[in-house]
C-alpha positions as CSV (number, residue, x, y, z in Angstrom):
1,M,-12.0,74.9,18.4
2,T,-10.9,76.4,21.6
3,P,-8.2,75.0,23.6
4,Q,-9.0,73.9,27.3
5,K,-7.1,75.1,29.9
6,L,-5.1,72.7,32.1
7,K,-5.1,73.3,35.9
8,I,-2.4,72.6,38.1
9,G,-2.7,73.8,41.6
10,N,-3.7,77.3,41.4
11,D,-2.1,77.9,38.0
12,F,-3.5,77.3,34.6
13,Y,-1.5,76.7,31.4
14,Y,-2.2,76.2,27.5
15,P,0.1,73.4,26.9
16,D,1.3,73.3,23.3
17,F,0.3,69.7,22.4
18,I,-1.3,69.8,18.9
19,R,0.1,72.8,17.1
20,L,-1.2,71.4,13.8
21,L,-4.7,71.8,15.0
22,Y,-4.7,75.0,16.6
23,P,-2.1,77.3,18.7
24,Y,-2.0,76.9,22.2
25,F,-0.1,79.3,24.6
26,V,1.6,78.6,27.7
27,T,1.6,81.5,30.4
28,M,4.8,82.5,31.8
29,P,5.6,82.3,35.4
30,D,4.6,85.5,37.3
31,N,8.1,85.4,38.9
32,L,11.1,83.9,36.9
33,S,13.2,83.7,40.1
34,L,11.0,80.6,41.0
35,R,12.7,77.5,40.6
36,I,10.8,75.4,37.9
37,I,10.0,71.6,37.2
38,L,9.5,71.6,33.4
39,L,7.8,68.7,31.7
40,I,8.3,68.3,28.0
41,D,5.7,65.5,26.8
42,P,3.4,65.5,23.7
43,D,1.0,63.3,25.7
44,E,-1.4,65.7,27.2
45,T,-3.0,63.2,29.5
46,A,0.2,61.6,30.9
47,A,1.9,65.0,31.4
48,A,-1.2,66.3,33.5
49,E,-0.9,62.9,35.3
50,L,2.5,63.5,36.3
51,A,2.1,67.2,36.9
52,A,-0.4,66.6,39.5
53,L,2.0,64.1,41.4
54,L,4.8,66.7,41.2
55,Q,2.5,69.7,42.4
56,S,1.4,67.5,45.3
57,R,5.0,67.3,46.7
58,Q,4.7,71.0,47.8
59,D,8.5,71.6,47.5
60,G,7.9,75.3,46.3
61,L,8.8,74.5,42.7
62,R,6.2,75.4,39.8
63,V,5.4,72.9,37.1
64,L,5.2,74.1,33.4
65,I,4.3,71.8,30.6
66,Y,5.0,72.0,27.0
67,G,4.7,69.6,24.1
68,A,8.1,70.2,22.4
69,V,11.5,71.6,23.3
70,R,11.0,74.5,20.7
71,D,8.2,75.9,22.7
72,A,9.9,75.4,26.1
73,A,13.0,77.3,24.9
74,C,12.1,80.4,26.4
75,I,11.9,78.8,29.9
76,L,15.0,76.9,29.5
77,R,16.9,80.0,28.5
78,G,15.7,81.5,31.7
79,G,18.0,79.4,33.7
80,T,15.4,78.6,36.4
81,V,14.8,75.1,35.6
82,E,15.5,72.8,38.6
83,W,14.1,69.6,37.2
84,L,13.6,68.6,33.5
85,F,11.1,65.7,32.8
86,I,11.5,64.9,29.2
87,R,10.2,62.2,26.8
88,I,13.2,60.2,25.4
89,T,12.1,61.3,21.7
90,A,12.5,64.8,22.5
91,W,15.9,64.5,24.0
92,D,17.8,65.2,20.7
93,D,16.1,68.4,20.2
94,Y,16.9,69.3,23.8
95,Q,20.6,68.6,23.2
96,L,20.8,70.7,20.1
97,L,19.4,73.6,22.3
98,A,21.5,73.1,25.5
99,Y,24.8,74.7,23.9
100,S,23.0,77.9,24.2
101,L,21.6,77.8,27.8
102,P,23.1,79.8,30.1
103,I,22.3,77.3,33.1
104,L,21.3,73.7,32.6
105,P,18.8,71.8,34.4
106,R,20.3,70.4,37.7
107,R,18.4,67.2,37.3
108,V,16.9,65.2,34.4
109,V,14.1,62.3,34.4
110,F,13.6,60.5,31.4
111,L,9.9,59.5,30.1
112,S,8.5,57.0,28.0
113,G,5.2,56.7,26.2
114,R,2.3,54.8,27.8
115,N,2.6,51.9,25.3
116,E,6.3,51.8,24.6
117,K,7.9,48.4,25.0
118,C,11.6,49.4,24.8
119,T,12.3,51.2,28.0
120,G,12.1,48.5,30.9
121,H,15.7,48.4,31.5
122,L,16.2,52.3,31.5
123,A,15.8,52.4,35.5
124,S,19.2,51.0,35.8
125,A,20.7,52.8,32.6
126,V,19.8,56.5,33.7
127,D,19.3,58.4,37.1
128,G,15.7,58.6,36.4
129,H,13.0,57.1,34.1
130,L,9.3,57.1,34.4
131,Q,6.3,55.7,32.3
132,P,2.7,56.0,32.9
133,P,0.7,55.0,34.7
134,Y,2.8,57.1,37.0
135,R,3.0,56.2,40.7
136,A,3.7,58.5,43.6
137,G,6.0,55.9,45.3
138,H,8.1,55.5,42.1
139,L,8.4,59.3,41.9
140,A,9.3,59.6,45.4
141,K,12.1,57.0,45.0
142,I,13.6,58.9,42.1
143,W,13.2,62.2,43.7
144,N,14.7,61.2,47.0
145,K,17.6,59.5,45.4
146,M,18.5,62.5,43.0
147,T,18.2,65.1,45.9
148,E,20.6,63.2,48.3
149,P,23.5,65.6,49.2
150,Y,26.1,63.3,47.8
151,F,24.4,61.9,44.8
152,I,26.5,62.1,41.8
153,P,24.5,62.2,38.5
154,L,25.4,60.0,35.5
155,P,26.8,61.9,32.4
156,L,24.1,63.4,30.2
157,D,26.2,63.9,27.2
158,I,24.1,61.1,25.6
159,F,21.8,60.0,23.0
160,F,19.5,57.1,22.5
161,I,19.7,54.2,20.2
162,K,16.9,52.0,19.6
163,C,18.2,48.6,18.9
164,K,16.8,45.1,19.4
165,A,13.6,46.3,21.1
166,R,15.5,48.7,23.7
167,Y,16.5,52.2,24.0
168,Q,20.1,52.2,24.6
169,P,21.9,55.7,26.1
170,V,25.2,56.2,24.5
171,R,27.8,58.9,25.4
172,Y,28.8,61.2,22.4
173,C,32.4,60.5,23.2
174,D,32.1,56.8,23.1
175,I,31.1,57.0,19.0
176,R,34.0,55.6,17.0
177,E,32.4,55.1,13.6
178,V,29.1,55.0,11.8
179,S,28.9,53.1,8.4
180,R,26.4,51.7,6.1
181,E,25.6,47.9,6.1
182,S,22.8,46.1,4.4
183,G,20.6,49.1,4.1
184,Q,21.1,49.8,7.9
185,L,23.5,51.7,10.0
186,R,26.3,50.1,12.0
187,I,27.2,52.3,15.0
188,E,30.5,51.3,16.3
189,T,31.1,52.6,20.1
190,R,33.6,52.1,22.8
191,D,32.2,49.0,24.0
192,S,29.4,47.7,21.5
193,E,28.1,47.9,18.1
194,Y,24.7,48.6,17.1
195,L,22.5,47.8,13.9
196,V,19.9,50.5,13.4
197,A,17.5,52.1,10.5
198,G,18.3,55.4,9.3
199,S,20.6,57.3,6.9
200,L,24.1,58.6,7.7
201,Q,22.9,62.3,7.0
202,A,20.0,61.7,9.5
203,F,22.3,60.5,12.1
204,Q,24.7,63.4,12.2
205,E,21.8,65.8,12.1
206,R,20.6,64.3,15.3
207,L,23.9,65.0,17.2
208,P,25.2,68.2,18.5
209,V,28.9,67.1,17.9
210,P,30.2,67.0,14.4
211,L,31.5,63.5,12.7
212,A,33.9,63.4,9.8
213,H,32.9,62.0,6.6
214,T,35.5,59.5,5.1
215,S,36.2,58.3,1.6
216,R,34.7,55.1,2.6
217,G,31.4,56.6,3.0
218,C,31.3,56.3,6.7
219,L,31.1,58.8,9.8
220,V,34.4,59.0,12.1
221,N,34.7,60.6,15.3
222,E,37.9,62.2,15.2
223,A,37.8,63.3,18.8
224,Y,37.4,59.7,20.1
225,Q,41.1,59.4,21.1
226,S,42.0,63.2,21.2
227,G,41.1,63.8,24.7
228,W,39.2,67.2,24.2
229,W,35.8,66.0,25.5
230,S,36.2,66.7,29.0
231,T,36.8,70.4,27.9
232,M,33.5,70.5,25.9
233,K,30.1,71.8,27.0
234,I,28.2,68.8,25.5
235,G,24.4,69.1,25.8
236,A,23.3,68.7,29.7
237,G,26.7,66.6,30.6
238,L,28.3,69.1,32.6
239,S,28.9,68.3,36.1
240,F,26.3,69.9,38.3
């Protein structure tokens, strides 16, 4: 079974979408000094659709597509990513890698799956959010907003909680305590509480910041009141 090439403009790439079926390889840019738009999405059709819209903008940026963060690590470490378009489900993996990046992407747009139902409100919760079918007008609105000279991005030291049929972004510094309750996890934050499925171990493993285990069998954010969050490099949450 031979992988098909994906043609974007004058460039060909082998996106790494289905590693279990057979290996793909993504060609490296000829000139690594070029600024890059990086798409991370396991949905090949949706990624190609968005890439075509981005390529048509003719802003002198090269579009690269990867199916997973681990496969895009070489590009991210190159420090030439101007825009990052990334599936919400891949964001935790990116944050775990972000500590080691010399330069973080300047702009981040979150992507949802074509059939996901929990993301309609995200346009007002993050700087940029897109969902297939992609429309040029919607992309242009986000692009223009995020390239305004005085645009101030929202903090990106966040993770997403899926609760009550919604993806909710939560800042790491706003976590107070995570405990077990009736087979679920209760996540207490600065402003809200959430009940979600999962285990304490899995919750800790998805975060790039440590939480302390207590004798009560819960996780506590000891930095919640200590004030050192502003000095840390947390994911992509630096000021650009």
